C-alpha positions, 0 to 999 in steps of 0.5 A: 500500500502506498504511504498516502493510502496508509494515511487515508486508511488510518483516518477513514478506516478500512477500505477508504483508500480503495474508495478514491479510485471507484469511478475509474473502477466502475467504468472499467468494470462494465464494458461499453455496449455496442448498442445504445439501447439504454444509457448506463445512468438510467439503469435500475438499481438492480442492474448488472453494475452495482453503484457504490453508495455516496461516501459520508464525509469524514471529519479529519480534524476531529479524528486527528484531534481526538487521537492527539489527545490520547497520544503519549507525546504532544504532536502538532499534526496541524502544522507538521507532516512528521507529527501527523505521520507519528500520530497515525503510527506511520514511519515518519523518517526522511526516506518515508517522507521522500517516498510520499513526496514522490507519490504526490509528484513533488517537484522541489528539492528533496534534500530541502526537507523543510520546504518538502515537509510544508508542501507535503502537509498541504498536499496531504490535507488537500488530498484528504479533502478531495477524497471525502475528508472534512479539512479546515480551510486553514490547513489546505492550499 
């Protein structure tokens, strides 16, 4: 599993990381019919391709704040990607953060860990929001 997938899984619960690519999976699951007798969106619920129920929005800030309150050490997950990863019991080493940066297409200098860490934190918050997470605006780009 990717590092971002692990972050999603820890926050959203099991199976959440696989929910993000669902639209592409659904499109690939049923081949396009040669005839256009009935458009796919108007198929009844009992059709061959089941529709996934809409995801409930997950309050990311509430979940992380609750975890931080129970953590044995003070972790500033709102500002630090290292602390966020520690809070989620994930490897927060430079190597792991560089791997996460590659996953998220970071184009900056990977040896400038301060700049990379700031970028990573914003990107993770943005991607959590894009995948159904309720993330306060001040934590996003």
